C-alpha positions in Angstrom: 10.7 31.7 -47.3 7.6 29.7 -48.0 6.4 32.2 -50.6 9.7 31.9 -52.5 9.4 28.1 -52.5 5.8 28.3 -53.8 6.8 30.8 -56.5 9.7 28.6 -57.7 7.6 25.4 -57.8 4.9 27.3 -59.7 7.5 28.7 -62.1 9.0 25.2 -62.7 5.5 23.8 -63.4 4.7 26.6 -65.8 7.9 26.0 -67.7 7.4 22.2 -67.9 3.8 22.5 -68.9 4.2 25.2 -71.5 7.5 23.8 -72.8 9.1 27.2 -72.7 12.5 28.4 -71.5 13.4 30.4 -68.3 13.7 33.5 -70.6 10.0 33.5 -71.3 9.1 34.2 -67.6 8.8 38.0 -68.0 5.1 38.3 -67.1 4.9 35.2 -64.9 5.8 37.1 -61.6 2.9 39.6 -62.2 0.4 36.9 -62.9 1.6 34.8 -59.9 1.2 37.9 -57.6 -2.3 38.5 -58.9 -3.3 34.9 -58.3 -1.9 35.0 -54.8 -3.5 38.3 -53.9 -6.9 36.9 -55.0 -6.5 33.8 -52.8 -7.3 35.6 -49.5 -10.7 37.1 -50.5 -11.7 33.8 -52.0 -10.7 31.9 -48.9 -12.7 34.4 -46.7 -15.8 34.0 -48.9 -15.6 30.2 -48.7 -15.2 30.2 -44.9 -18.1 32.6 -44.3 -20.5 30.9 -46.7 -22.2 27.5 -46.4 -23.9 27.5 -49.8 -22.7 26.1 -53.2 -24.1 27.1 -56.6 -23.6 24.1 -58.9 -25.1 23.8 -62.3 -27.8 26.4 -61.6 -28.8 24.7 -58.3 -28.2 26.3 -54.9 -27.1 23.6 -52.4 -26.5 24.0 -48.7 -23.4 22.5 -47.1 -24.7 20.5 -44.0 -22.8 19.1 -41.1 -20.6 16.2 -42.2 -20.0 17.7 -45.6 -23.3 16.7 -47.1 -24.9 18.9 -49.8 -28.7 19.5 -49.4 -31.0 21.0 -52.0 -31.8 24.5 -50.7 -34.7 25.2 -53.1 -37.9 26.1 -51.2 
């Protein structure tokens, strides 16, 4: 049920932002499914890693959410 609600809200946002009609949603379900299937691997990578690469710098996520320069 929740997936259907998420799909419908994403479809409505797509239509509003792209200013298209409901008839132009032929490929939207495919792209939505691809995005949703990539969310789990990304979430697992984020949970298992405590480093952030930002603008060419590797930063470590410390306790309390602070970022520390990890260059040695």
